[in-house]
C-alpha positions, 0 to 999 in steps of 0.5 A: 499499500501507498500511504501519503502524509502531508502535515504543518499546511498552517493556512496555505492552500496555494502550497496545498493545492500543489501538493494535492495536484502532485498526489493526483500524479503520484495516485497513493492509496491512502492520504492522511495529515498530521495537523496544523492545518490552519493557524498562522496562514492567509487562508485556514477555512479553505484549506480545512474544507479542501481537506474535509472534502478530499475525506483526508483523515488525520491526527491535530497538530499543536497549533491546531490546538492552540485555537481552543486550548489556549495559548500556555504552551507559547513561550510569553516573549512569543505570545503576543503575536501568538494571541493576534494570529489565533485571534485571526484565524478563529475569525477565518475559521468559524465554530463548525471549521474549529469544531471539527479541527477539535474532533481530530485524534492526537493519534491516527491509526492504520492497521500498524502505522501510526501518524501523530503530530509530536511524539505519542503523548503529546502534540506540544513536545517533539523528541530530537530529531536524530532517534533511533528507528522504533525508539517513539514505541516508548514515550520520551519527556523532557524536550523544550516546547516547541509549537513554533516549529513541530516535526511529524512523527510517523512510526510503525507500530506493531499492534502488540506494542502501540500505545 
């Protein structure tokens, strides 16, 4: 099975359309997203609508979660800017789209594939980028929050080891 994973669209409809066009040519069996769809971009509503229309499943991201959970994870020096982005994005999205983002799971699973935005335990803290293969099977802690630059983590897990 060929699976495509996209993440961190951040309201950039033009980029999403380019990826969508390429995916039509590549024709994967499944497309899934890893969150951070709306916040911090010019067209968040259109991005959410596009993903919903395509029926792509996925996981929520840390920037998605900031829309309803508040700005506590954001470093104090960045909160004013984050607050303005959050308010503008909420106005553009409206309550229905925010609710759709909110219902996305933290971990999305398909057979032995797990897609998450940051780590098995949180969308706010990511493991270091150079971790041994399979090391995400065990939750790890202690990384500093990095809400503005979250990588997507994909880990293949056996049913017996899935959290």
